[in-house]
N, C-alpha and C positions, 0 to 999 in steps of 0.2 A: 504493500500500500504506500509506504514511504517513497519507494522508487517511482511509482506512477505519479504521485503528487509532485515529486521533484521534476519529472520530465514535463508534465503539464505546465507547471509554473514557469520553468525556464524557457520552454518553447513558446508559450503565450507571451511572455515578456519580450522575447525576441521579435514578436509581431506587433509590439507596441501597447499591449494591455498592461494596466496597472494592477498586478496580481499581488495579493498578500496572503501569507500562510499563517494559520493559527494551529498550534499543536500543544501537546502537554509539555510542561516543563519538567524535565527529569532531574536526577540527582547530580548528573555530570554537566558541568558548564561547557557549552558549545559556542564557538564563534560563528555567528550567523550573519548573513546580509540583513540590511535594515528592513527588508520586507518579510522576514520570517520572525514570528512572534511566539515565544514559548510561554504559555499561560500557566500561572500557578494554579494548582488544584487544591480544593479543600479536603480531598481524600483520594488516595490511590488504591486501586484494586488491580494488581498485576501491572500490565502495561497501560491500563486505563486510568483516567483521572477525572474527577467531578469538577467541572469548570463553569459555574454559574455566570462568571463575568463575561463569558462569550456573548451573552445576550446583549450587553452594552457594546462590546468590541466590534460586533458585526454591523452596527448601525452605520448607515451611509453608503454601503456597498450596493451597486446595482444588482449584483447576482452573487449568490453563495454556492459553492460546489462542495458538498459534503461527501467525504469518503467514509463509507460505512462497512463494517462495524467501527463505531467511534463512541464507545460507552462513556457517558459523562460529558461528552461534547455534542452529541447529536441532539440531546434533549433541549438545552438552551438555544441551539440553532433553530429548532422547530418552534420553540416559543416565540423567538424573534419573527419567524415567518408568520405565525398566527396573528401577530399584531401589526405586521407590515406586509400586507398581501401583495403589494406591488414589487417587493423584492423577489427577484427570481431565485428559485431554489432547485438545483440539480443534485441528484445523489448517484454516485457510483456504488453499486451494490457489489462489493468484492467477493463476499462469501457468506455462507451460513456460519454463524459462530457455533463451534462445537467444543465440548470439554467434558471432563470426568468429574465425578463427585459434586462438591458444592458449586464449583464453577459451572458445570453442566446444568445444574438445577437453576442457577441464576440466568444462564443464557436462554434456557427454555421458557422461563417466566417472562423474560424480556421479549422474546419472540411472540408469545401469546398476547401479552398485555400492551406493550409499548410499540412494537414494530408496526402494527396496523395504524396506530395513531400517527406515527412518523410518516409512513408511506402515503397516507391520505393527504398529506400536506406538501408533498414535493411535486414539482412541475414535470420533471422527467426523471426516469430511473434508467441509468446506464448500466449495462451488463457486458462482460467480456465475451460471452457467447450465449447463443440461444439454448445450446445443450445444457448449460449449467442453470440458467434462470428458469427453465421449464420445470426443473425438479426442485427448485429452491423454496424457501419460506415465502418469497414474494408471490409465487404462483398460487399460494393458498389464500391470499388476501383479495377479497372481491374488488373488481375494477382496477386492480393494480397493473395488470399486464398491458392495458391499453396505453400506458405511459412509458412502457419499456422500449428502449432503443439499444441496439447491439453496437458496442464500441470496442472492438478488439484492441488490446494494448500493442504498443510498437516496440521496436528494437533499433538501436543505433547500428546501422549496417556498415558504417565505416569503422567504428571502434571494434565491433565484433565481426571478424572476417577470417576466412581460411588463411593458413600460412604455417610455415615450419617454425617450431620453437624448441628445437633440441637443446639450444643453449639454456633454456629455462629448466629442462630436466636436469642438466648438469648442475645448475644452481641449487636445485632441490636435492641433489645427490641421490637421484633415482636412476634406475637402469634405462638406457636409451635403446636397448635391443629387444624390448618386450612391450606388448600393448599396455597402455595406461588408461585406467578407468577413473572417472571423476564424479564426485558428489559435491554439490554446493548447497548449503542450507543452514538454518539456525540449529544449534545444538542445545537449546534451552527448553524449559518446561512449556513455554508458550508455543513452541513448535514441536510438541510431542508427536504430532501426526506425520512428521517427515519420513518416518519409516527406517531410521538408521538400524534399530535392532534386527529388522527383517533383512536388511542389506548385509549385516555382519554374518548372520546365519547362512545366507545364500553364498557368501564368499567362501565359507568353509567347505562347500560342496564342489568348488571348482579349483581346488589347490593343485590338481594334477596338471593344470595348464599354467604357462608362464604369464604373469601380469603384475602390475603395480597398481595400488589403489590410493588415490588422493582424496582426503576428506577435508573440505574447506568450510569453516564456520566456527562459531564460538558460542559458549553458553554454559549453564550450570550442569548440564548432563554430559559435557565432554569428558570429564575425568572418569566417569563410570564407563563410558564407551571405551576409553583408552585402557582402562583396567581389564575390560573384557578381552580386548585384543591382545594385551600383554600375556594373558594367561592361556592363549589359544595358539593354534597352528598359524594364525595370521600375523604374528607379532613382528615379522621382518618384512611384511609386504603391504601393510596398511599404514599410511602416513597421515597424521593429523597436523594440518598446517595452521589451524586457528584462523583468525581474520587476516586476510591478505589485502595489501594496499590496492586501492582502486586501479592504479596504473598497471598493476600486474595481473589483474583478473583476466583480461583477454588472452594473455599468454598461457594461463592455466588451461583454457579450452583448446588453444592451438597445439599444446603439447600432449593433449589427451586423444585417445582413439575413439572413445564413446563416453556418454554421460548417463548416469543413473538417477532416476527421479522416482523413488519408491514410496511416495506418500500414501497414507493409509486411510484418510478421512476426507469428508466433503469440505473441510476447511481449506483444502487445496483445490482451488477453483480454476486455475489457469496455468501458471508455470512460466514465469519470466526466465528462470534459469534454463528451461528447455528452449526458449527462444534464443537465448545467448549461445547455447550449444549449436542450435541449428544455423544461426548466422555465422558461426565459426566453422561450419562445414562438417560437423560431426553428428552422428545420430544419437538419439536418446532412447533408453529403455525406461518406460514409465508405467505407473499403475493406470489401469483402465478406469479412470474416474471421469465423471461429468466435467466438461470444461477442459480438462487436461487432454482429452482425446481430440479436441479441436486444434491443439497445438502440435501434438505428436500423432502422426497418421500411421496406423499400424500397417507395417509392410511397405509403407511409402517413404516416410522420413525417419522411422524408428520402429520400435516394437512395443506393444502393450501387453501387460501381464495382469492377472487378477491381483487386486490389492492384498497385501499381507500373505501372498503365496510364495513361500521360500523356494520351493522346488521349481516353480515356473520362472521365477526371477533368475535362479541359477541356470536353468536351461537356456534362457534368452542370452545370458552373458556368455555361456559356452558357445552358442551359435555365433555371436559376433567375434569372439576371440578366435574362433577357428576359421572364419571366413573374412579375410581382409577386403576382398573385392565387394562383398556385401556391405561392409562398413563404408567403403568408399562410395558405393552407389547410393545408399541411404543418406549419407552426409551431403552429397551433391544435391540430391533432391530436397533435403531440408533447407539448404541455402536458397534454392530457387523458390521454395514455398514462402519463406519469410520475405524475400524480395517482392513477391507478388501480393502478399496478404498482410504483412505486419510492418511495413515501413511507417516511420513516424509522421512524415509530411501529410499524407492523406488522412491519417488518424486525427491529427490536430485540425486539419481543415474541416473534418466532419464535426469535431467538437465545437469549433467556432460556429458552424451552422446551427447546431443545437442551441448554443447560447443565444444567438440572434433570434431564433424562433421563440424561445422562452421570454425574452425581453419584449418581443413584439406582442405576445399574447397578454402581457401585463398581469399574469396570474389571476385570471378572472374566475377560476374554479371556485365552487362553494365548498365550505368545510363543514364537516360533521363533528 
């Protein structure tokens, strides 16, 4: 969500729009441009923060673009809309919020009680794919789907592009004569659905073949994943790199032969990392989830496997490890697919068109 908000902001500002960003103020001080505002919250719940001051801060803007889920921020945004009908309101619905235990109970209550109230007040609902939104909580809300527009996210086709990066393998001190597998994702509790435990179990089934595994990401679960690897047959083949500098991320894809995207829950609704891999000319093995399968085309730009299926994930990796020509064909097709369907320029042009449409209608809908 943060990456999409960043791309929208920077690309719209390049086109002359006066865009400001409001987000939660965390515990770490960050040096931001003057159009990014980190708002203090009166209470934190995980990554969310309750920010009633947003009601005041959003005054005076012609249009507000809400990225949802944004618990604690969505509610004051919608109260502002309720008293300022002529302020346009667009919502990108990124995903259904899912969780276990108390968090899951809270998410379910929010979906039943507050989400219909929120959805009834937005002028447009943007979704990354029809496949995902059709099975989402939005589809259960009466008259919501008539305001849905499909806005696939984009990828920087210059930054992420095919190329050789053996020098980066040498920098990482990994073998240059065997296939490299890549995983990129959060290793914290908030991203529990990324499927790392499934990946590690699947890797144990393919140790008869040569490969190196790079795991990129940081979080409070990293140490437990590393401990699992140290105690297993994987200890000298799986490399945890932590957070990698932004300038180096494209080289990670270029030095890899294929990418793994083993997410297990509906909280994974699209897959920017799969786009990054595709733009870099390498295929992705992904879970067959709504939305994800619009980015990774089974047998076309990558392979899809059932979520949380260790055996099928291992079989897919064996296939790509043993068939370099298949990896090459899928990777080339993946690059062509993102060039045709996921370039940023047409995506931003379509977003502009939506903004203009909302502002022209002046939010004349009636509210219940």
